[in-house]
C-alpha positions in Angstrom: 93.5 95.1 124.1 91.4 96.5 126.9 88.4 98.6 125.8 88.7 100.5 129.0 92.3 101.1 129.9 91.5 102.6 133.3 90.2 99.2 134.4 92.7 97.0 132.7 94.3 94.4 134.9 97.6 95.4 133.5 97.3 98.9 134.8 97.7 98.0 138.5 100.8 99.6 140.1 103.9 97.4 140.3 107.3 98.2 141.7 109.0 95.2 140.0 111.8 95.8 137.6 111.7 94.6 134.0 114.0 91.7 134.9 111.8 90.6 137.8 108.7 90.7 135.6 110.4 88.7 132.9 111.6 86.1 135.4 108.0 85.7 136.5 106.9 85.4 132.8 109.7 82.8 132.2 108.3 80.6 135.0 104.9 80.8 133.3 105.9 80.1 129.7 107.9 77.1 130.8 104.9 75.5 132.5 103.1 72.5 131.0 99.7 74.0 131.7 100.5 77.1 129.6 102.1 75.0 126.8 99.0 72.7 126.6 96.5 75.6 126.6 98.4 77.7 124.0 99.0 74.6 121.8 95.3 73.7 121.9 94.3 77.2 121.0 96.7 77.3 118.1 95.5 74.0 116.6 91.8 74.9 117.2 92.0 78.4 115.6 93.8 77.1 112.5 91.5 74.1 112.1 94.4 71.7 112.4 93.9 68.1 113.7 95.2 67.7 117.3 95.5 63.9 117.3 99.3 63.8 116.9 100.0 67.4 117.6 103.4 68.9 118.4 103.5 71.2 121.3 104.1 74.9 120.6 107.4 76.3 121.6 106.1 79.0 124.1 109.6 80.4 125.0 109.8 84.1 124.6 113.2 85.7 123.9 114.4 88.2 126.5 115.0 90.8 123.7 111.6 90.4 122.1 110.4 94.0 121.9 106.7 93.1 121.2 106.5 91.1 124.4 108.6 93.5 126.5 106.3 96.4 125.4 103.2 94.5 126.7 105.0 93.4 129.9 106.1 96.9 130.8 102.7 98.4 130.0 100.6 95.8 131.9 103.0 95.0 134.7 101.4 91.5 134.8 103.1 88.6 133.1 99.8 86.7 132.7 98.2 89.6 130.8 101.3 90.2 128.7 101.7 86.6 127.7 98.0 86.2 126.9 98.2 89.3 124.6 101.5 88.1 123.0 100.3 84.6 122.2 96.8 85.6 121.2 98.1 88.1 118.5 100.4 85.4 117.2 97.7 82.8 117.2 95.4 85.1 115.2 98.1 85.7 112.6 98.6 81.9 112.5 94.9 81.3 112.0 94.7 83.8 109.1 97.9 82.5 107.5 96.5 78.9 107.7 93.3 80.0 105.9 95.3 81.7 103.2 97.5 78.6 102.8 94.4 76.4 102.3 93.1 78.9 99.7 96.3 78.9 97.7 97.4 75.3 98.0 96.6 72.8 95.2 97.9 69.2 95.0 100.7 67.8 97.2 103.4 70.4 96.5 104.4 72.5 99.5 103.8 76.2 99.4 106.8 78.5 99.9 105.9 80.9 102.7 107.9 83.8 104.0 107.2 85.6 107.3 108.9 88.9 106.6 109.9 91.3 109.4 109.0 88.4 111.7 110.5 89.9 114.9 111.3 87.2 117.5 108.8 84.8 116.1 105.5 85.8 117.6 103.6 84.2 114.7 106.4 81.9 113.5 106.2 79.7 116.6 102.7 78.8 115.5 103.2 78.8 111.7 105.6 75.9 112.1 102.6 73.7 112.9 101.7 74.0 109.1 105.0 72.4 108.0 103.4 69.5 106.3 101.9 71.9 103.8 104.5 74.6 103.6 108.2 75.3 103.2 108.6 78.1 105.8 111.2 80.9 105.8 111.7 83.9 107.9 113.4 87.3 107.4 114.2 90.0 110.0 116.8 92.8 110.4 117.7 92.1 114.1 120.6 89.6 114.5 119.4 88.4 117.9 115.9 87.6 116.5 117.4 85.7 113.6 119.5 83.7 116.1 116.5 82.9 118.3 114.3 81.9 115.3 117.0 79.7 113.7 118.2 78.1 117.0 114.9 77.7 118.9 112.2 77.5 116.2 114.3 75.8 113.5 113.2 78.1 110.7 115.6 79.1 107.9 116.4 82.8 108.1 117.4 85.6 105.8 118.9 88.9 107.1 116.9 91.9 106.0 118.0 95.5 105.6 116.9 99.0 106.1 116.6 99.7 102.4 115.2 97.1 100.0 118.0 97.7 97.5 120.3 96.1 100.1 118.0 93.0 100.6 119.3 90.4 98.2 116.7 87.7 97.7 116.1 86.2 94.2 113.6 83.6 95.4 109.8 83.8 95.0 107.1 82.8 97.5 103.5 81.7 97.4 102.6 83.6 100.5 104.5 86.5 102.0 103.2 87.5 105.4 104.1 91.0 106.7 102.5 91.9 110.0 103.2 95.3 111.6 106.1 96.4 109.3 104.3 98.9 107.1 102.6 100.3 110.2 106.1 101.6 111.1 107.8 102.6 107.9 108.3 106.3 106.8 107.0 107.2 103.3 110.5 107.0 101.8 110.7 103.3 102.7 107.0 102.3 102.5 106.7 102.2 98.7 110.1 100.7 97.9 109.5 97.9 100.3 106.1 97.3 98.9 107.5 97.1 95.4 110.3 94.7 96.6 107.9 92.3 98.2 105.5 92.3 95.3 108.4 91.4 93.1 109.0 88.3 95.2 105.6 86.8 94.6 105.2 83.6 92.6 102.5 83.7 89.9 99.9 82.3 92.3 101.3 84.2 95.3 99.6 86.5 97.8 101.3 89.3 99.7 99.5 89.9 103.0 100.5 93.0 104.9 99.0 95.2 107.6 98.8 99.0 108.2 97.4 101.3 110.8 94.4 103.1 109.5 94.3 106.9 109.6 91.8 108.7 111.7 88.8 110.0 109.6 89.6 113.7 110.1 93.3 113.3 109.1 92.3 111.1 106.2 90.2 113.9 104.6 92.8 116.6 105.1 96.2 114.8 104.7 98.1 113.2 101.9 97.2 109.7 102.9 100.3 108.8 104.9 101.4 110.2 108.3 104.6 109.2 110.0 105.9 109.9 113.5 109.4 108.8 114.6 108.2 107.1 117.8 107.2 103.5 118.5 107.6 100.5 120.8 111.0 99.6 122.2 113.2 99.2 119.1 116.9 99.3 118.3 116.2 101.0 115.0 116.6 104.7 114.2 113.5 106.9 114.4 114.5 108.0 110.9 113.7 104.5 109.6 111.2 103.1 112.1 108.3 104.8 113.9 104.5 104.8 113.7 102.7 105.1 110.3 99.1 105.7 109.6 97.7 105.4 106.0 94.4 105.6 104.2 93.1 102.7 102.2 93.0 104.9 99.0 96.6 105.8 99.4 97.7 102.1 99.7 95.5 101.0 96.8 96.8 103.8 94.5 100.3 102.9 95.4 99.9 99.2 94.6 98.2 100.1 91.3 101.1 102.5 90.4 103.7 99.8 91.2 102.0 97.0 89.2 98.8 97.3 87.3 98.4 93.5 87.2 98.1 93.3 91.0 94.6 93.2 92.5 94.2 94.3 96.1 91.5 94.0 98.8 91.5 95.6 102.2 90.1 93.9 105.3 89.4 96.7 107.7 90.8 96.2 111.3 91.3 92.5 110.6 94.7 92.1 112.4 94.2 92.0 116.2 91.2 94.2 115.5 93.5 97.2 115.2 95.3 97.1 111.8 93.9 96.8 108.3 95.0 93.8 106.4 95.7 93.9 102.6 95.7 90.9 100.2 97.6 91.6 97.0 98.1 89.2 94.1 98.5 88.9 90.4 96.8 85.5 90.3 93.7 85.3 88.2 92.6 82.1 89.9 92.1 83.3 93.4 89.0 85.5 94.1 90.5 87.9 96.7 87.2 89.5 97.6 85.6 86.1 98.3 88.6 85.0 100.2 88.6 88.1 102.3 85.0 87.7 103.2 85.5 84.1 104.2 88.3 84.6 106.6 87.6 83.8 110.2 88.8 86.6 112.5 88.1 84.8 115.8 87.0 85.5 119.3 88.4 88.4 121.3 88.4 89.5 124.9 90.2 91.0 127.9 90.4 90.6 131.6 89.8 94.0 133.1 89.8 93.2 136.8 91.5 90.5 138.9 91.2 91.0 142.6 91.1 89.0 145.8 89.1 90.2 148.8 90.1 90.0 152.5 88.5 86.5 152.8 90.6 85.2 149.8 87.7 85.1 147.3 88.7 85.8 143.7 86.8 88.2 141.5 87.3 88.4 137.8 85.6 90.8 135.4 86.1 91.3 131.6 84.5 91.1 128.2 84.5 88.6 125.4 82.9 88.4 121.9 83.1 86.7 118.6 84.1 88.7 115.5 82.5 86.1 113.2 78.7 85.9 112.6 79.0 82.2 111.6 80.7 81.3 114.8 79.0 82.9 117.8 80.6 83.0 121.2 80.0 79.8 123.2 81.2 81.3 126.5 84.1 82.3 128.7 86.0 79.4 130.3 87.8 80.0 133.6 90.3 77.5 135.1 91.4 77.8 138.7 93.9 75.0 139.3 91.9 71.8 138.4 88.5 73.5 138.6 86.7 74.7 135.4 83.8 77.1 135.0 81.9 78.2 131.9 80.4 81.7 131.9 78.0 83.3 129.5 78.6 87.0 129.1 75.4 88.9 130.0 76.6 92.3 131.2 76.1 95.3 128.9 79.4 96.9 127.8 78.8 99.9 125.7 82.4 100.9 125.9 83.4 97.7 124.1 80.9 98.1 121.4 82.1 101.7 120.9 85.7 100.4 120.6 85.0 97.3 118.4 82.2 98.8 116.3 78.7 97.9 115.2 77.7 94.3 114.8 78.8 92.8 118.1 76.7 92.0 121.2 76.4 94.8 123.8 76.0 92.1 126.4 79.6 91.0 126.1 80.7 91.7 129.7 81.2 88.9 132.2 82.0 88.4 135.9 83.2 85.5 138.0 83.2 85.5 141.8 84.5 82.4 143.7 82.3 81.2 146.6 85.3 80.1 148.6 88.9 81.3 149.3 91.4 80.8 146.5 95.0 80.1 147.4 97.6 82.7 146.4 99.6 81.3 143.5 96.8 79.1 142.2 97.0 78.6 138.4 94.5 80.8 136.5 93.5 80.7 132.9 90.7 82.4 131.0 89.6 81.7 127.4 86.9 83.0 125.1 85.6 80.2 122.8 83.5 79.7 119.7 83.1 76.7 117.5 86.1 77.7 115.4 88.3 79.6 117.8 89.9 79.7 121.3 91.2 83.1 122.4 93.6 83.2 125.3 92.3 86.0 127.5 94.6 85.4 130.5 97.1 82.8 131.5 98.9 83.2 134.8 98.4 82.9 138.6 96.0 84.3 141.1 
């Protein structure tokens, strides 16, 4: 998330254990301030009315590998929670746009979040329940229990091999974030075939992959697998880190089913993974749909420090990934005080990381003019007319 990992707020040295860090995170995600902020961001990013909104369940399971990975890397619960929720909210926003594109009439769409983990995106997807019949599938028993018990979503146990996954149902949208970015070649194509077979006639399969580096793409076979990944209970034989080329994926889909059309949205998911839309439907224009998707605002808090006088200094970057929705500014909350900052600092490192087309003046800085009490509530968001990105949510 940080364009410059050496400056990242999460890189400060901490002697706390994983249990102590999670206890601090638990105190944060149970707070009404965090619930309200995350709920607002989720509704805003998905274009949902907030008048009679249901608060998002912000509870994070203690076995959630995606959150634990962030927590142990950043050593800052505020940074880890912001990263965790923001990735889930972006997936929710993309899913919501796809639902609106597919849906016709009053009939609910059947939606499956496959390989859903501990519900990073599901906790937000449930906000669309008036339009969808939502289901979840995951291989981890504790994740299925958390999703069923705490999020109230019907679950299906997945499997290592698709031949052992018994589901005869079809779905109008199958969402698969960060599964194919972990599968070895022997499982990649079989799972792709299985999920394509589960699409309804109007259905869209949306899945993400890690793109391969340019040099490797020109010399390799199109798929590279290494048996290492984030914290996971799965064997390295079945779950690791996978990079693929766009050509490799498109050839694979065409080989599996010549009726399926596929478009690739480069680095669309969390601005790290490519997102593919695959469908047999002749009604939906996938290219137009892909071009119309709002990707949102993005940002990071690089520095959070307090000087000897107790004055707070914050520094980071923020930008919009959508030309139609430019960044309005960075909003900082310290307890009940609110400040709006316009980024105006050149950050070539961010431009190099994000790519062409974004403003070089995306850096921002905030310095308080008076002491700030230790333990004061702190939140930072990056906002456009269509999106609220949670940059940080924690304490000073």
